[in-house]
C-alpha positions as CSV (number, residue, x, y, z in Angstrom):
1,M,89.7,73.3,12.6
2,N,88.7,76.2,10.5
3,W,91.1,75.7,7.5
4,Q,89.6,78.1,5.2
5,P,92.0,81.1,6.2
6,Y,94.9,79.0,5.5
7,I,94.1,77.4,2.2
8,T,93.0,78.8,-1.1
9,T,93.1,78.7,-4.8
10,D,94.1,81.3,-7.3
11,P,94.2,80.5,-11.4
12,N,97.4,82.8,-11.4
13,V,99.1,80.7,-9.0
14,L,100.4,77.1,-10.0
15,H,97.6,77.0,-12.3
16,G,95.0,77.0,-9.6
17,T,96.5,74.3,-7.5
18,I,95.3,74.3,-4.1
19,C,97.9,76.1,-1.8
20,F,98.6,77.7,1.4
21,A,97.4,81.1,1.5
22,G,100.2,83.7,0.5
23,T,102.6,81.1,-0.6
24,R,103.0,78.8,-3.7
25,I,103.2,75.8,-1.8
26,P,100.7,73.3,-2.8
27,V,98.6,71.6,0.3
28,S,99.4,68.3,-1.7
29,V,103.0,68.5,-1.0
30,V,102.6,68.9,2.8
31,L,100.2,66.1,3.1
32,D,102.4,63.8,0.9
33,N,105.3,64.6,3.5
34,L,103.0,63.7,6.5
35,A,101.9,60.3,4.6
36,D,105.7,59.3,4.2
37,G,106.2,60.0,7.9
38,A,107.8,63.3,8.3
39,T,107.4,65.2,11.4
40,H,105.7,68.4,11.7
41,S,109.4,69.8,12.5
42,Q,111.0,68.6,9.5
43,I,108.0,70.0,7.3
44,L,108.4,73.7,9.0
45,A,112.3,73.4,8.4
46,Q,111.8,72.3,5.0
47,Y,109.2,75.3,4.3
48,P,110.1,78.2,6.7
49,T,107.0,80.3,5.5
50,L,104.7,77.7,7.2
51,R,103.6,77.6,10.3
52,V,102.2,74.8,12.5
53,E,98.6,76.3,11.7
54,H,99.3,75.6,8.2
55,L,99.8,71.9,8.7
56,N,96.7,71.6,11.0
57,A,94.7,73.2,8.4
58,A,96.3,70.5,5.5
59,L,94.7,67.9,8.0
60,G,91.5,69.5,8.2
61,F,91.2,70.0,4.7
62,A,92.0,66.5,3.9
63,A,89.4,65.2,6.6
64,D,86.5,67.3,4.9
65,L,87.7,65.5,1.7
66,A,87.6,62.3,3.0
67,R,84.0,62.8,4.1
68,E,83.2,63.0,0.6
69,R,81.7,66.5,1.0
70,V,81.9,69.2,-1.7
71,V,84.7,71.3,-0.5
72,P,85.0,75.1,-1.7
73,T,88.1,76.5,-1.5
74,P,88.2,80.3,-1.1
75,A,89.6,82.1,-4.0
């Protein structure tokens, strides 16, 4: 999954926290919800500005981090 179009960081948005592009929703919040067993439907209902593509991007981003790569985040 090419997550780069969906995930970004901006020092002016939540102090540079990694968020979904065009939102103030941190990627870590979605990953925490998935780790706690929330379904895609539950997360999308809670965050209506997100789409399934965002959830897949979060997982792709986490997979890259798990590979211990340097992960550049688009600004």
